[in-house]
VOLUMSE-623955 format. One record per residue (C-alpha): residue number from 1; chain; x, y, z. Coordinates in Angstrom, 2 decimals, always signed. Example, Ala and Ser with C-alpha at 12.3 -4.5 7.8 and 13.67 -1.06 7.14 Angstrom:
VOLUMSE-623955
{node 1 "A" {+12.30 -4.50 +7.80}}
{node 2 "A" {+13.67 -1.06 +7.14}}
This chain:
VOLUMSE-623955
{node 1 "A" {-19.06 +6.64 -44.37}}
{node 2 "A" {-17.70 +9.57 -45.81}}
{node 3 "A" {-14.72 +9.67 -47.74}}
{node 4 "A" {-11.64 +11.81 -48.00}}
{node 5 "A" {-12.79 +12.25 -51.82}}
{node 6 "A" {-16.23 +13.43 -50.43}}
{node 7 "A" {-14.63 +16.15 -48.21}}
{node 8 "A" {-12.96 +17.44 -51.27}}
{node 9 "A" {-15.72 +17.51 -53.32}}
{node 10 "A" {-17.78 +19.06 -50.84}}
{node 11 "A" {-15.43 +22.04 -49.64}}
{node 12 "A" {-14.76 +22.76 -53.26}}
{node 13 "A" {-10.97 +21.67 -52.93}}
{node 14 "A" {-8.15 +18.79 -53.97}}
{node 15 "A" {-8.17 +15.98 -51.84}}
{node 16 "A" {-4.59 +16.80 -51.44}}
{node 17 "A" {-5.96 +20.35 -49.27}}
{node 18 "A" {-8.02 +18.02 -47.07}}
{node 19 "A" {-5.05 +15.48 -46.10}}
{node 20 "A" {-2.60 +18.73 -45.72}}
{node 21 "A" {-5.11 +20.57 -43.66}}
{node 22 "A" {-5.06 +16.80 -41.36}}
{node 23 "A" {-1.58 +16.70 -41.66}}
{node 24 "A" {-0.36 +20.08 -41.16}}
{node 25 "A" {+2.28 +19.62 -43.40}}
{node 26 "A" {+1.84 +22.53 -45.83}}
{node 27 "A" {+0.29 +25.78 -45.08}}
{node 28 "A" {-3.22 +26.62 -45.98}}
{node 29 "A" {-5.28 +29.57 -45.77}}
{node 30 "A" {-7.48 +30.46 -42.56}}
{node 31 "A" {-10.54 +30.36 -44.93}}
{node 32 "A" {-9.73 +27.70 -46.77}}
{node 33 "A" {-9.20 +25.38 -43.56}}
{node 34 "A" {-11.91 +26.71 -42.06}}
{node 35 "A" {-14.43 +25.34 -44.82}}
{node 36 "A" {-12.58 +22.45 -45.16}}
{node 37 "A" {-12.60 +21.61 -41.46}}
{node 38 "A" {-16.40 +22.41 -41.22}}
{node 39 "A" {-16.83 +20.14 -43.84}}
{node 40 "A" {-15.24 +16.91 -42.35}}
{node 41 "A" {-17.57 +17.95 -39.02}}
{node 42 "A" {-20.35 +17.79 -41.02}}
{node 43 "A" {-19.91 +14.72 -43.05}}
{node 44 "A" {-18.33 +12.99 -39.92}}
{node 45 "A" {-15.21 +11.81 -41.65}}
{node 46 "A" {-12.77 +10.41 -40.09}}
{node 47 "A" {-9.45 +9.53 -41.69}}
{node 48 "A" {-8.30 +5.85 -41.45}}
{node 49 "A" {-5.50 +5.54 -38.77}}
{node 50 "A" {-2.87 +3.89 -41.21}}
{node 51 "A" {-3.19 +7.11 -42.88}}
{node 52 "A" {-3.26 +9.40 -39.75}}
{node 53 "A" {-0.06 +7.60 -38.66}}
{node 54 "A" {+2.02 +7.97 -41.72}}
{node 55 "A" {+1.06 +11.61 -41.96}}
{node 56 "A" {+2.16 +12.52 -38.37}}
{node 57 "A" {+4.76 +10.27 -37.87}}
{node 58 "A" {+2.95 +8.68 -35.25}}
{node 59 "A" {+1.55 +5.27 -34.39}}
{node 60 "A" {-1.27 +5.96 -32.30}}
{node 61 "A" {-0.05 +3.43 -29.72}}
{node 62 "A" {+1.36 +3.77 -26.19}}
{node 63 "A" {+3.09 +0.55 -25.24}}
{node 64 "A" {+2.49 -0.92 -21.95}}
{node 65 "A" {+4.85 -2.69 -19.82}}
{node 66 "A" {+3.65 -4.99 -17.45}}
{node 67 "A" {+6.00 -7.83 -16.55}}
{node 68 "A" {+4.14 -11.02 -15.56}}
{node 69 "A" {+6.59 -12.25 -12.96}}
{node 70 "A" {+5.74 -15.02 -10.49}}
{node 71 "A" {+3.62 -14.08 -7.45}}
{node 72 "A" {+2.26 -10.95 -9.44}}
{node 73 "A" {-1.80 -10.27 -8.82}}
{node 74 "A" {-2.67 -10.40 -12.42}}
{node 75 "A" {-6.33 -9.00 -10.83}}
{node 76 "A" {-4.70 -5.92 -9.36}}
{node 77 "A" {-2.46 -5.22 -12.33}}
{node 78 "A" {-5.45 -4.87 -14.55}}
{node 79 "A" {-6.90 -2.06 -12.74}}
{node 80 "A" {-3.88 -0.38 -13.98}}
{node 81 "A" {-4.21 -1.48 -17.56}}
{node 82 "A" {-7.88 -0.55 -17.55}}
{node 83 "A" {-7.22 +2.88 -16.35}}
{node 84 "A" {-4.55 +3.31 -18.97}}
{node 85 "A" {-6.72 +1.71 -21.80}}
{node 86 "A" {-10.07 +4.23 -21.35}}
{node 87 "A" {-7.65 +6.76 -20.96}}
{node 88 "A" {-5.85 +6.21 -24.26}}
{node 89 "A" {-8.68 +5.68 -25.78}}
{node 90 "A" {-9.60 +9.59 -25.07}}
{node 91 "A" {-6.87 +10.58 -26.62}}
{node 92 "A" {-7.81 +8.35 -29.64}}
{node 93 "A" {-4.57 +5.94 -28.91}}
{node 94 "A" {-4.56 +2.34 -28.07}}
{node 95 "A" {-2.53 +0.26 -25.88}}
{node 96 "A" {-0.05 -2.48 -26.98}}
{node 97 "A" {+0.77 -4.69 -24.03}}
{node 98 "A" {+4.12 -6.19 -23.42}}
{node 99 "A" {+4.97 -8.62 -21.01}}
{node 100 "A" {+8.58 -9.37 -20.90}}
{node 101 "A" {+10.58 -9.63 -17.55}}
{node 102 "A" {+13.57 -7.67 -18.89}}
{node 103 "A" {+14.29 -4.71 -20.93}}
{node 104 "A" {+13.68 -6.09 -24.43}}
{node 105 "A" {+10.46 -4.72 -24.59}}
{node 106 "A" {+11.72 -0.91 -24.32}}
{node 107 "A" {+14.68 -2.04 -26.78}}
{node 108 "A" {+11.95 -2.68 -28.98}}
{node 109 "A" {+10.03 +0.24 -28.46}}
{node 110 "A" {+12.93 +2.40 -28.47}}
{node 111 "A" {+14.52 +1.01 -32.10}}
{node 112 "A" {+11.08 +1.08 -33.92}}
{node 113 "A" {+7.98 +3.24 -34.23}}
{node 114 "A" {+5.59 +0.53 -32.96}}
{node 115 "A" {+4.68 +3.23 -30.21}}
{node 116 "A" {+4.95 +6.76 -29.91}}
{node 117 "A" {+5.59 +6.07 -25.82}}
{node 118 "A" {+6.08 +3.85 -23.09}}
{node 119 "A" {+4.13 +3.55 -19.58}}
{node 120 "A" {+6.35 +0.75 -17.58}}
{node 121 "A" {+5.13 -0.91 -14.69}}
{node 122 "A" {+6.25 -3.05 -11.63}}
{node 123 "A" {+9.10 -1.36 -10.71}}
{node 124 "A" {+12.06 -2.11 -9.09}}
{node 125 "A" {+14.74 +0.04 -6.76}}
{node 126 "A" {+17.55 -0.34 -8.98}}
{node 127 "A" {+15.35 -1.74 -12.34}}
{node 128 "A" {+17.25 -2.70 -15.19}}
{node 129 "A" {+15.18 -1.03 -17.38}}
{node 130 "A" {+16.25 +2.47 -16.38}}
{node 131 "A" {+19.17 +2.71 -18.76}}
{node 132 "A" {+16.99 +2.19 -21.61}}
{node 133 "A" {+14.19 +4.40 -20.80}}
{node 134 "A" {+16.78 +7.09 -20.06}}
{node 135 "A" {+18.45 +6.57 -23.49}}
{node 136 "A" {+15.28 +6.22 -25.80}}
{node 137 "A" {+14.13 +9.42 -27.60}}
{node 138 "A" {+10.07 +8.16 -27.15}}
{node 139 "A" {+8.59 +10.25 -24.05}}
{node 140 "A" {+8.05 +7.06 -20.80}}
{node 141 "A" {+6.31 +7.15 -17.77}}
{node 142 "A" {+6.92 +4.93 -14.99}}
{node 143 "A" {+4.08 +3.83 -12.61}}
{node 144 "A" {+6.60 +3.21 -9.68}}
{node 145 "A" {+8.87 +4.80 -8.48}}
{node 146 "A" {+13.07 +3.63 -8.39}}
{node 147 "A" {+15.67 +5.02 -6.16}}
{node 148 "A" {+17.04 +7.61 -8.36}}
{node 149 "A" {+13.93 +8.97 -10.22}}
{node 150 "A" {+15.92 +11.61 -12.20}}
{node 151 "A" {+15.33 +12.11 -16.11}}
{node 152 "A" {+12.31 +9.99 -15.55}}
{node 153 "A" {+8.28 +10.77 -15.14}}
{node 154 "A" {+6.79 +8.73 -12.18}}
{node 155 "A" {+3.38 +8.37 -10.83}}
{node 156 "A" {+2.09 +5.70 -8.09}}
{node 157 "A" {+0.34 +5.74 -4.75}}
{node 158 "A" {+2.48 +7.24 -1.76}}
{node 159 "A" {+3.20 +3.96 -0.39}}
{node 160 "A" {+5.27 +5.28 +2.34}}
{node 161 "A" {+2.82 +7.33 +3.70}}
{node 162 "A" {+0.12 +4.62 +3.50}}
{node 163 "A" {+2.27 +2.78 +5.68}}
{node 164 "A" {+2.95 +5.57 +8.15}}
{node 165 "A" {-1.07 +6.21 +8.06}}
{node 166 "A" {-2.14 +2.21 +8.39}}
{node 167 "A" {+0.56 +2.38 +11.66}}
{node 168 "A" {-0.99 +5.60 +12.49}}
{node 169 "A" {-4.35 +4.60 +12.99}}
{node 170 "A" {-3.41 +1.18 +14.67}}
{node 171 "A" {-1.37 +3.56 +17.55}}
{node 172 "A" {-3.85 +6.26 +17.56}}
{node 173 "A" {-6.07 +3.59 +18.82}}
{node 174 "A" {-3.86 +2.09 +21.33}}
{node 175 "A" {-1.93 -0.33 +19.99}}
{node 176 "A" {+1.64 -0.32 +20.90}}
{node 177 "A" {+2.63 -4.25 +19.25}}
{node 178 "A" {+1.27 -4.18 +15.66}}
{node 179 "A" {+2.67 -6.55 +12.35}}
{node 180 "A" {+3.17 -6.01 +8.94}}
{node 181 "A" {+1.91 -8.95 +6.77}}
{node 182 "A" {+3.64 -7.46 +3.42}}
{node 183 "A" {+4.42 -8.67 +0.30}}
{node 184 "A" {+6.47 -11.82 -0.49}}
{node 185 "A" {+10.23 -12.38 +0.08}}
{node 186 "A" {+10.61 -12.67 -3.72}}
{node 187 "A" {+9.31 -9.25 -4.04}}
{node 188 "A" {+11.45 -7.62 -0.67}}
{node 189 "A" {+14.78 -9.39 -2.79}}
{node 190 "A" {+14.13 -7.66 -5.73}}
{node 191 "A" {+13.46 -4.59 -4.02}}
{node 192 "A" {+10.05 -3.82 -5.31}}
{node 193 "A" {+9.32 -0.18 -5.01}}
{node 194 "A" {+5.84 -0.53 -3.35}}
{node 195 "A" {+6.67 -3.31 -1.08}}
{node 196 "A" {+10.07 -1.52 +0.15}}
{node 197 "A" {+8.24 +2.03 +0.56}}
{node 198 "A" {+5.07 +0.49 +2.54}}
{node 199 "A" {+7.55 -1.29 +4.76}}
{node 200 "A" {+10.04 +1.85 +5.54}}
{node 201 "A" {+7.16 +3.94 +6.16}}
{node 202 "A" {+5.22 +1.64 +8.60}}
{node 203 "A" {+8.57 +1.27 +10.66}}
{node 204 "A" {+9.31 +4.64 +10.62}}
{node 205 "A" {+5.75 +5.39 +12.07}}
{node 206 "A" {+5.98 +2.71 +14.58}}
{node 207 "A" {+9.45 +4.29 +15.74}}
{node 208 "A" {+7.88 +8.05 +15.92}}
{node 209 "A" {+5.00 +6.80 +17.69}}
{node 210 "A" {+7.20 +4.19 +20.30}}
{node 211 "A" {+5.32 +1.23 +19.06}}
{node 212 "A" {+6.86 -1.95 +18.11}}
{node 213 "A" {+6.29 -2.69 +14.20}}
{node 214 "A" {+7.16 -6.80 +12.97}}
{node 215 "A" {+7.72 -6.89 +9.48}}
{node 216 "A" {+6.24 -10.61 +8.00}}
{node 217 "A" {+7.09 -11.21 +4.07}}
{node 218 "A" {+3.98 -13.65 +3.21}}
{node 219 "A" {+3.55 -15.50 +0.01}}
{node 220 "A" {+0.68 -14.03 -2.18}}
{node 221 "A" {-1.98 -16.91 -1.82}}
{node 222 "A" {-4.68 -18.23 +0.81}}
{node 223 "A" {-1.73 -20.65 +2.47}}
{node 224 "A" {+0.61 -17.60 +2.57}}
{node 225 "A" {-1.62 -15.79 +4.94}}
{node 226 "A" {-2.66 -18.66 +6.91}}
{node 227 "A" {+1.18 -19.15 +7.48}}
{node 228 "A" {+1.55 -15.31 +8.25}}
{node 229 "A" {-0.92 -15.20 +11.07}}
{node 230 "A" {+0.36 -18.73 +12.61}}
{node 231 "A" {+3.83 -16.99 +12.47}}
{node 232 "A" {+2.48 -13.51 +13.74}}
{node 233 "A" {+0.88 -14.97 +16.82}}
{node 234 "A" {+3.59 -17.68 +17.39}}
{node 235 "A" {+6.93 -14.94 +17.31}}
{node 236 "A" {+5.03 -11.60 +18.49}}
{node 237 "A" {+3.27 -12.32 +21.40}}
{node 238 "A" {+1.06 -9.62 +22.36}}
{node 239 "A" {+0.39 -8.29 +18.94}}
{node 240 "A" {-2.94 -6.64 +18.89}}
{node 241 "A" {-2.96 -5.13 +15.51}}
{node 242 "A" {-2.62 -6.38 +11.69}}
{node 243 "A" {-1.57 -3.94 +8.51}}
{node 244 "A" {-2.07 -6.64 +6.07}}
{node 245 "A" {-0.47 -5.15 +2.42}}
{node 246 "A" {-1.22 -8.33 +0.37}}
{node 247 "A" {-4.63 -8.76 -1.40}}
{node 248 "A" {-4.41 -12.49 -2.34}}
{node 249 "A" {-3.15 -13.57 +1.04}}
{node 250 "A" {-5.81 -11.84 +2.69}}
{node 251 "A" {-8.61 -14.47 +2.75}}
{node 252 "A" {-6.13 -16.51 +4.57}}
{node 253 "A" {-5.59 -14.26 +6.88}}
{node 254 "A" {-8.99 -13.40 +8.09}}
{node 255 "A" {-9.79 -17.21 +7.84}}
{node 256 "A" {-7.18 -17.99 +10.42}}
{node 257 "A" {-8.15 -15.58 +12.49}}
{node 258 "A" {-11.69 -16.67 +12.81}}
{node 259 "A" {-10.83 -20.17 +12.96}}
{node 260 "A" {-8.45 -19.73 +15.86}}
{node 261 "A" {-10.90 -17.60 +17.72}}
{node 262 "A" {-9.25 -14.59 +17.17}}
{node 263 "A" {-12.07 -11.37 +17.10}}
{node 264 "A" {-11.90 -8.87 +14.86}}
{node 265 "A" {-11.90 -6.09 +16.34}}
{node 266 "A" {-11.63 -7.27 +19.90}}
{node 267 "A" {-9.16 -8.98 +19.94}}
{node 268 "A" {-6.68 -7.82 +16.93}}
{node 269 "A" {-7.49 -5.09 +15.00}}
{node 270 "A" {-7.34 -5.09 +10.96}}
{node 271 "A" {-6.07 -2.21 +8.27}}
{node 272 "A" {-5.99 -3.64 +4.88}}
{node 273 "A" {-4.36 -2.10 +2.11}}
{node 274 "A" {-4.99 -3.08 -1.52}}
{node 275 "A" {-7.56 -2.69 -4.72}}
{node 276 "A" {-10.59 -0.40 -3.98}}
{node 277 "A" {-12.41 -3.52 -3.03}}
{node 278 "A" {-10.26 -5.42 -0.82}}
{node 279 "A" {-11.80 -3.76 +2.29}}
{node 280 "A" {-15.27 -4.69 +1.17}}
{node 281 "A" {-14.63 -8.02 -0.68}}
{node 282 "A" {-14.59 -10.14 +2.18}}
{node 283 "A" {-17.39 -11.44 +4.92}}
{node 284 "A" {-16.24 -8.93 +7.23}}
{node 285 "A" {-15.59 -5.09 +5.86}}
{node 286 "A" {-11.71 -4.00 +6.93}}
{node 287 "A" {-11.00 -0.45 +7.59}}
{node 288 "A" {-8.80 +0.29 +4.55}}
{node 289 "A" {-6.75 +2.04 +2.47}}
{node 290 "A" {-7.20 +1.81 -1.39}}
{node 291 "A" {-4.80 +1.46 -4.03}}
{node 292 "A" {-6.68 +3.53 -6.67}}
{node 293 "A" {-4.71 +1.56 -9.71}}
{node 294 "A" {-7.63 +3.00 -12.21}}
{node 295 "A" {-6.97 +6.26 -11.37}}
{node 296 "A" {-3.12 +5.85 -11.39}}
{node 297 "A" {-3.28 +4.15 -14.98}}
{node 298 "A" {-4.82 +7.27 -16.15}}
{node 299 "A" {-2.73 +9.50 -15.00}}
{node 300 "A" {-0.06 +7.61 -16.66}}
{node 301 "A" {-1.56 +8.02 -19.63}}
{node 302 "A" {-2.05 +11.69 -19.57}}
{node 303 "A" {+1.64 +12.52 -18.07}}
{node 304 "A" {+2.89 +10.68 -21.50}}
{node 305 "A" {+0.73 +12.56 -23.88}}
{node 306 "A" {+1.77 +15.95 -22.47}}
{node 307 "A" {+5.04 +14.86 -23.16}}
{node 308 "A" {+4.02 +13.92 -26.68}}
{node 309 "A" {+2.03 +17.69 -26.50}}
{node 310 "A" {+5.91 +19.07 -26.28}}
{node 311 "A" {+6.05 +19.23 -22.54}}
{node 312 "A" {+9.80 +18.04 -21.63}}
{node 313 "A" {+9.87 +18.28 -17.93}}
{node 314 "A" {+10.06 +15.16 -15.82}}
{node 315 "A" {+8.82 +14.68 -12.48}}
{node 316 "A" {+7.37 +12.17 -9.69}}
{node 317 "A" {+3.27 +12.36 -9.04}}
{node 318 "A" {+2.67 +10.90 -5.62}}
{node 319 "A" {-1.06 +10.04 -4.90}}
{node 320 "A" {-2.17 +10.81 -1.54}}
{node 321 "A" {-3.49 +7.64 +0.47}}
{node 322 "A" {-6.97 +8.05 +2.40}}
{node 323 "A" {-8.25 +5.39 +4.88}}
{node 324 "A" {-11.81 +4.65 +5.15}}
{node 325 "A" {-13.37 +3.35 +8.43}}
{node 326 "A" {-14.91 +0.15 +8.13}}
{node 327 "A" {-14.94 -0.93 +11.72}}
{node 328 "A" {-12.15 -3.40 +12.05}}
{node 329 "A" {-9.84 -1.26 +14.04}}
{node 330 "A" {-10.78 -0.93 +17.83}}
{node 331 "A" {-9.12 +0.09 +21.11}}
{node 332 "A" {-7.47 -3.01 +22.27}}
{node 333 "A" {-8.86 -4.98 +25.87}}
{node 334 "A" {-6.64 -4.97 +28.57}}
């Protein structure tokens, strides 16, 4: 493997000149810079990561804050993480995972050189981490949108539009009594932004279409899905359409409908909202709206790298939802 001394010897310059070409800390004549850069390419020289960090005053690390709270779907979370890690490597950055359920992770990044920037997940409407994020000198991007996103950069699926789209699909098919089996009560109590926006979109569209929409919080477990279906059928007689926004409860939902001999879509139509394979992972494919976790993680990295490159603008980017038909929605029988 070539060293900096090999590059210097082949280019006919000193090792310090090669270092200055790499770091940009001193002006180098265009001809010399071109000769050094050509030699670096020819020899396949790659500067040591620690040396690059010292030269640039950067760590080449992006901190990714993912609080592992009770009820968090780790499998879904890791799709976002995977997208972020893949994108970071394309920018020659590593990802440091922080799993605290408080603002201490933000404070540690802000007060040290452990990471060049931070990406924050599982954002609540009134998130306690926001003051620290607004005050820190390093760039930051939120995966999620708080109630007041001013001074922040955010990216997420447009969950309000997803809720509206799911209910619109059911009402377009003729359903007038639908139910949303959503996130857990704890998620609603903590005002997790995705759950709040999904509920708002579903209720808004139902009102616009002159339909009824019951909202049932659901524990993210198989048993939670069983309980949710039983509650729907007990408390919402005549319901003919379900929107399920709870991946871990979905198997329990479908199993209970089958056990009770409620046919899909003849007796009840179902729209599932979740990860890309949510609608195809069960025995019966479900019409659904995919949450593109990998894509959102990638966009978050691109946004934070743009900030590191000098773009100081803050913005909120919402990914438009797309509905995929898989045959679980039909006109309700009389």
